[in-house]
C-alpha positions as CSV (number, residue, x, y, z in Angstrom):
1,M,-66.8,-23.4,28.6
2,F,-63.5,-24.0,28.8
3,S,-61.2,-24.9,30.9
4,L,-58.2,-23.2,32.8
5,K,-55.9,-26.1,31.6
6,K,-57.1,-25.6,27.7
7,T,-56.9,-21.7,27.6
8,I,-53.1,-22.0,29.1
9,A,-52.4,-24.6,26.6
10,I,-54.0,-22.4,23.6
11,L,-52.4,-19.5,24.7
12,G,-49.5,-21.0,25.1
13,T,-50.0,-22.8,21.5
14,A,-50.2,-18.6,19.9
15,A,-47.5,-17.7,21.5
16,L,-45.0,-20.4,20.1
17,A,-46.5,-19.9,16.9
18,S,-46.4,-15.8,17.1
19,T,-42.4,-16.5,18.2
20,A,-41.5,-19.1,16.1
21,P,-40.7,-16.8,12.8
22,A,-38.8,-14.5,15.0
23,A,-37.0,-17.2,16.1
24,L,-36.0,-18.9,13.2
25,M,-34.8,-15.5,11.6
26,A,-32.7,-15.1,14.7
27,Q,-31.3,-18.9,13.4
28,D,-30.7,-17.4,10.0
29,M,-29.4,-14.3,10.6
30,P,-27.6,-14.5,13.5
31,G,-25.4,-11.6,13.0
32,E,-28.1,-9.1,12.5
33,G,-27.5,-5.7,14.5
34,T,-24.1,-6.3,15.2
35,E,-21.7,-4.5,12.7
36,I,-18.4,-5.9,11.6
37,I,-15.1,-3.7,11.0
38,M,-13.1,-5.4,9.3
39,A,-9.3,-5.2,8.0
40,Q,-7.0,-5.2,5.2
41,P,-4.0,-5.3,4.7
42,T,-1.7,-2.5,2.8
43,W,-0.8,-5.6,0.0
44,D,-3.2,-6.2,-1.8
45,T,-2.7,-10.0,-2.3
46,G,-4.9,-10.4,0.4
47,W,-7.7,-8.5,-0.3
48,F,-9.1,-11.3,-2.6
49,H,-10.0,-13.8,0.9
50,T,-10.8,-10.4,3.0
51,E,-13.6,-9.6,0.6
52,I,-14.8,-13.4,0.8
53,Y,-15.1,-13.6,4.3
54,K,-16.6,-10.3,4.2
55,Q,-19.4,-11.6,2.3
56,L,-20.0,-14.8,4.4
57,F,-20.4,-12.7,7.2
58,A,-23.4,-10.4,5.2
59,E,-24.7,-13.8,4.5
60,L,-24.7,-14.4,8.3
61,G,-26.6,-10.7,8.9
62,Y,-23.4,-8.7,9.7
63,S,-23.7,-4.9,9.0
64,M,-20.2,-4.7,7.2
65,A,-18.9,-1.6,8.0
66,D,-16.4,-0.3,5.1
67,T,-13.1,-1.7,5.2
68,L,-9.9,-0.1,6.9
69,T,-6.4,-1.0,5.3
70,L,-3.7,-1.2,7.9
71,D,-0.4,-1.6,8.2
72,N,0.4,-4.0,10.8
73,P,1.4,-2.8,13.9
74,A,-2.1,-0.1,13.9
75,F,-4.1,-3.4,12.7
76,Y,-2.9,-5.3,15.5
77,Q,-2.8,-2.3,18.3
78,S,-6.5,-1.7,16.9
79,V,-7.6,-4.8,17.4
80,A,-7.0,-5.5,20.6
81,F,-8.8,-2.2,21.3
82,G,-11.8,-3.1,19.5
83,D,-11.4,-0.2,17.6
84,V,-11.3,-3.2,14.6
85,T,-13.3,-6.4,15.1
86,L,-10.9,-9.2,13.1
87,W,-9.1,-9.2,9.4
88,V,-7.9,-12.5,7.8
89,D,-4.3,-11.4,6.8
90,G,-2.3,-12.8,10.1
91,W,0.9,-14.0,8.2
92,F,1.8,-16.6,11.6
93,P,4.9,-17.1,12.8
94,L,6.2,-14.0,10.5
95,H,3.3,-11.7,13.0
96,N,4.9,-13.3,16.3
97,T,6.3,-10.3,16.7
98,Y,3.2,-8.6,17.2
99,E,1.7,-11.4,19.5
100,P,2.6,-8.6,22.6
101,T,0.6,-6.0,21.2
102,F,-2.4,-7.8,20.7
103,S,-2.8,-10.8,22.6
104,E,-4.8,-9.4,25.8
105,G,-7.4,-8.3,23.9
106,A,-7.0,-10.8,20.6
107,E,-6.7,-14.2,19.4
108,V,-5.6,-16.4,16.1
109,V,-8.5,-18.1,15.1
110,G,-9.2,-20.3,12.1
111,A,-6.7,-20.7,9.3
112,V,-8.0,-18.9,5.7
113,A,-4.5,-21.1,4.5
114,E,-2.0,-23.5,6.4
115,G,1.4,-24.1,5.8
116,G,1.7,-22.9,1.9
117,A,3.0,-19.3,2.3
118,L,6.1,-19.3,1.9
119,E,8.6,-16.6,1.6
120,G,12.0,-15.7,0.1
121,Y,14.7,-14.6,-1.9
122,L,14.4,-15.1,-6.2
123,V,16.9,-14.5,-8.9
124,D,16.5,-14.0,-12.9
125,A,17.2,-17.7,-13.9
126,A,19.5,-16.6,-16.7
127,S,21.3,-14.6,-14.2
128,A,21.6,-17.6,-11.8
129,E,23.5,-19.8,-14.2
130,E,25.2,-17.4,-15.5
131,F,26.5,-16.0,-12.3
132,G,26.6,-19.7,-10.5
133,I,24.2,-18.0,-8.1
134,T,22.9,-20.1,-5.4
135,S,23.0,-18.3,-1.8
136,L,22.9,-14.6,-0.4
137,E,26.6,-15.0,0.1
138,D,27.0,-14.9,-4.0
139,F,26.0,-11.6,-3.9
140,K,29.2,-10.4,-1.7
141,R,31.1,-11.0,-5.3
142,D,32.0,-7.7,-7.1
143,D,30.6,-10.1,-10.5
144,V,27.7,-10.3,-8.8
145,K,27.0,-7.3,-7.2
146,A,27.8,-4.7,-10.5
147,A,25.4,-7.0,-12.5
148,F,22.3,-6.5,-10.8
149,D,23.4,-3.2,-9.4
150,R,20.9,-0.9,-11.3
151,D,21.5,2.0,-9.2
152,G,25.0,2.6,-9.6
153,D,25.5,2.9,-5.6
154,G,28.1,-0.6,-5.9
155,R,25.5,-2.3,-4.3
156,A,23.1,-5.4,-5.4
157,D,19.3,-4.2,-5.6
158,L,16.8,-6.1,-3.9
159,V,13.2,-5.5,-4.1
160,A,12.7,-5.8,-0.4
161,C,9.4,-4.6,1.8
162,P,8.2,-1.5,3.1
163,P,8.8,0.1,6.5
164,G,6.1,-1.7,9.2
165,W,5.4,-5.2,7.2
166,G,6.3,-8.4,9.0
167,C,9.1,-8.9,6.3
168,E,11.2,-5.9,6.9
169,I,12.2,-7.2,10.5
170,N,13.4,-10.6,8.8
171,I,15.0,-9.2,5.8
172,E,16.6,-6.3,8.1
173,H,17.8,-9.5,10.5
174,H,19.1,-10.8,7.6
175,L,21.1,-8.0,5.9
176,D,22.8,-8.1,9.4
177,A,23.3,-11.9,10.2
178,Y,25.0,-12.5,6.7
179,D,26.8,-9.4,6.7
180,L,25.0,-8.1,3.5
181,R,24.9,-4.2,3.7
182,D,28.1,-3.0,1.8
183,H,26.6,-5.6,-0.8
184,V,23.3,-5.3,-0.9
185,N,20.6,-2.7,-1.7
186,P,17.1,-3.1,0.2
187,I,14.5,-1.3,-2.0
188,K,11.7,-0.5,0.3
189,A,9.2,1.6,-1.8
190,G,6.0,0.4,-2.6
191,Y,6.5,-2.7,-3.3
192,A,3.6,-3.8,-6.3
193,A,5.8,-0.7,-7.9
194,S,9.0,-1.7,-7.1
195,M,8.1,-5.6,-8.1
196,A,6.5,-3.7,-11.5
197,D,10.0,-2.1,-12.2
198,A,11.8,-5.8,-11.5
199,V,9.5,-7.2,-14.0
200,A,10.0,-4.5,-16.6
201,A,13.7,-4.7,-15.7
202,Y,14.1,-8.7,-16.5
203,E,11.8,-8.4,-19.7
204,S,14.5,-6.3,-20.8
205,G,16.8,-8.3,-20.0
206,E,18.4,-7.0,-16.5
207,S,19.2,-9.3,-13.4
208,I,17.1,-9.3,-10.8
209,L,17.2,-10.2,-7.1
210,F,13.5,-9.5,-5.1
211,Y,12.0,-10.6,-2.2
212,T,8.8,-12.3,-2.9
213,W,5.7,-14.7,-0.8
214,T,3.1,-16.8,-1.5
215,P,0.7,-16.2,-3.0
216,N,1.1,-13.3,-4.9
217,W,1.2,-12.2,-8.0
218,T,4.6,-11.8,-8.4
219,V,5.0,-16.5,-9.0
220,N,2.7,-16.2,-12.0
221,E,4.0,-13.6,-13.7
222,L,7.5,-15.0,-13.0
223,V,7.2,-18.4,-12.7
224,P,9.7,-20.2,-10.7
225,G,11.6,-22.9,-12.0
226,E,11.1,-21.0,-15.3
227,D,12.0,-17.2,-15.0
228,V,13.4,-17.3,-12.2
229,V,14.5,-19.6,-9.0
230,W,14.3,-19.3,-5.0
231,I,18.2,-19.3,-3.5
232,E,19.2,-20.4,-0.5
233,V,20.7,-18.3,2.8
234,P,23.5,-19.0,3.8
235,E,22.5,-20.3,6.8
236,V,19.3,-20.4,8.8
237,D,19.7,-16.9,11.5
238,L,16.2,-15.7,12.5
239,P,15.2,-13.2,14.4
240,E,15.4,-13.9,18.4
241,D,11.4,-14.5,18.8
242,L,11.0,-17.5,15.7
243,M,15.1,-19.0,16.3
244,D,12.8,-21.9,17.7
245,L,11.4,-22.0,14.3
246,A,14.6,-22.8,12.4
247,D,13.8,-26.3,11.4
248,A,11.2,-25.2,9.2
249,A,13.0,-22.8,7.3
250,T,14.2,-25.3,5.5
251,M,11.8,-26.9,3.0
252,E,11.3,-30.2,0.5
253,G,9.7,-30.5,-2.8
254,I,9.9,-26.4,-3.5
255,E,9.3,-26.2,-7.2
256,G,12.0,-24.0,-9.1
257,C,14.8,-23.7,-5.7
258,V,18.9,-24.0,-6.9
259,S,19.0,-27.3,-4.1
260,D,16.3,-29.7,-2.6
261,P,15.5,-29.4,0.1
262,C,16.0,-25.7,0.3
263,M,16.9,-23.2,2.8
264,L,14.5,-20.0,2.3
265,G,15.2,-18.6,5.2
266,F,12.0,-18.2,5.9
267,P,9.3,-20.5,8.3
268,A,6.5,-21.3,6.3
269,N,3.5,-19.5,7.3
270,D,-0.7,-20.1,7.9
271,I,-2.6,-17.1,6.4
272,V,-4.9,-17.3,10.0
273,A,-7.7,-14.8,11.1
274,V,-7.0,-12.3,14.2
275,A,-10.3,-11.3,15.9
276,N,-11.4,-9.0,19.0
277,S,-12.0,-11.6,21.7
278,E,-15.1,-9.3,23.0
279,F,-16.5,-9.5,19.6
280,L,-15.9,-13.5,19.6
281,E,-17.5,-14.4,22.3
282,A,-20.1,-12.3,22.3
283,N,-20.2,-14.1,18.4
284,P,-20.2,-17.7,18.6
285,S,-21.2,-17.9,14.8
286,A,-18.7,-15.2,13.6
287,R,-16.1,-17.5,15.3
288,A,-17.5,-20.9,14.0
289,L,-17.9,-19.7,11.0
290,L,-13.7,-18.6,10.9
291,E,-12.8,-22.0,12.2
292,E,-14.5,-23.4,9.2
293,V,-13.6,-21.1,6.1
294,S,-10.5,-21.7,3.9
295,V,-9.4,-20.6,0.5
296,P,-6.8,-22.9,-1.7
297,L,-3.8,-20.6,-2.4
298,A,-4.7,-22.1,-6.0
299,D,-7.4,-19.8,-6.1
300,I,-5.4,-16.3,-4.3
301,F,-2.6,-17.3,-6.8
302,A,-5.0,-16.9,-9.6
303,Q,-7.2,-13.9,-8.1
304,N,-3.9,-12.4,-7.8
305,A,-2.7,-12.9,-11.4
306,A,-6.3,-11.9,-12.9
307,M,-5.7,-8.8,-10.5
308,N,-1.7,-7.9,-11.7
309,D,-3.8,-8.0,-15.1
310,G,-6.3,-5.1,-14.9
311,D,-9.4,-7.1,-13.6
312,D,-9.3,-5.3,-10.1
313,D,-13.1,-6.1,-9.1
314,I,-12.3,-7.7,-6.0
315,Q,-16.1,-7.8,-5.3
316,A,-17.2,-9.5,-8.2
317,Q,-14.6,-12.0,-8.0
318,A,-15.1,-12.8,-4.3
319,A,-18.5,-13.4,-5.2
320,Q,-18.2,-15.6,-8.5
321,W,-16.0,-17.8,-5.8
322,I,-18.4,-18.0,-3.7
323,E,-21.1,-19.2,-6.1
324,D,-18.3,-21.6,-7.4
325,N,-18.0,-23.2,-3.9
326,R,-21.6,-23.1,-2.8
327,D,-21.8,-26.3,-1.5
328,A,-19.1,-26.0,1.0
329,V,-20.3,-22.9,1.5
330,D,-23.1,-23.3,2.5
331,G,-22.0,-26.1,5.1
332,W,-19.4,-23.8,6.5
333,L,-22.5,-20.8,7.3
334,E,-25.1,-23.9,8.7
335,A,-22.4,-25.0,11.0
336,A,-22.2,-21.0,11.8
337,R,-26.1,-20.4,12.5
338,A,-25.6,-23.9,14.3
339,A,-23.4,-22.3,17.1
340,S,-26.1,-19.3,17.2
């Protein structure tokens, strides 16, 4: 006869054996049964790292809905309400202006890339040398305006940002702060098409002025210090909610700038994830993954350049990047699984 103690011990061991595989699978796939709705921005230079994160979440067992392409205001409102789960294209401090919109229901977590995301104005190098252009202030000169006036309205054409982008707010602020409304014409059409037109104009020997950011295919197509130069602003003048970052708008060692240190007029940005807070609280593995992952700017540059050259299979590019960085990726996934 079995004793009561031995019977309990046998039953307990059997129960443990039957539940162990399920427990191990739950730890290996902590996202099983949970859907993530990722968003991506309207600028396509952020789609590569969005896809990397999407595939990493899938490796943790999360069900990934179709990615939504949203303007900044729509995303920040949606993530606060929980209509979307997250994106990995927050640009801070540029997006500080949206913080009142999302701060009650969402939060910044982790960093795709810290510090190296630059913004500023560039001019083709030949025109900068011919006209002695070093600053936006030079675009008040008649000879400069005439050289950069491609639509005949008497103002220099500037490839700017479409409505709703964070950079549009800063550029509009600069046009007023530096009294440039009568001298510079901001082009707010689709950015990729406007820049493609500017590149074609450059290749035809015309003068071009454009705003850009890094990482972006533009600085692969038009290389600062070779094809184009970063120019300075007359003085640092930022929107009120960014003025405490004025010191960060002048940086040393900017390749291809007309001066060092370089007064770009925009503080350097961190590219970060912004996620719904309730989702993060319920999914510690997802939070841990967001805190662990980073993507080198050089790799984003390279993909953006390839995409601009016609290789737009972003899913395959992201999968290849994950495979090429499998040692680091496995470490991130291990940390995420441990957090569950």
